[in-house]
Phi, psi and omega in degrees: 000136176260155177212159175206165176234129178238161177264134177233170178300343182254007180123186181284138185238129179260133179239132180230137177179179178208198181296341178279349178130176178280126182252343182204133170224111184228148175273136181259141179265003179255165178271078178279180181247139177299146176286134180289319183240127179269123177300144182307320183295342184251355185303314181299320180296316179299314180298314182293323176295319177299318178296320177301311182292332177283348180087013180258358179231131178245348178224146178261142179236074184231149170280120182245155183212061180289144180259127179185177179291169178300319179295315179301316180301320179296316179295313182298322178297321179291324178301325181297342182275351181284118183295150174307134177082002180241161177228159171223164178268164175300324179296314178299318179299317178298318178297317179299328179276356174090011180211095182299332181283350182270018187304319180292319178294322178295315179297321179295315178296321177302317180291342180262007179303119182273000184243072179314132179071312183298315170257104197284069178293340179292346181275003179258126184232174177291157180301333180270008179088001182282152174279117180238150176027126174202124184302329180276358182100143183296329179295323177289321178299314179298317180300314182297317179294321177293322178300322182272349184291136176287346181253100183273132178285127179267144177280142178276345184235000000 
């Protein structure tokens, strides 16, 4: 497995993968150092993440290889169907997966998503519209949702 660390508007981001695909993209809460040399296997991911943060990319076109249980994989696959700039609730996600009673298991699988931003778990919110649970922190979830919003908040000053 190859890895690198890049700087993003939300902090340092670790990318892990190989020829089989990207297996992990995580936000780091420590002050790490950017990687000097990006492994060839990770170059597309780095470029696409930079484009996402610049606002020029709304979909990722990467070979991914997240590791998880069969159920987690099913949830993550469904997350990929949530369009850029849109949100759904955990309840809606459970319904889409065919089991409304699995809401807690769905939320747990969502929280274990190893592909930050690429598999858009940040687009899942509470049924009442509240920002709930996010491994990267609620402030980052809010930033990502505002970044993707077609309605940009203008500053008064």
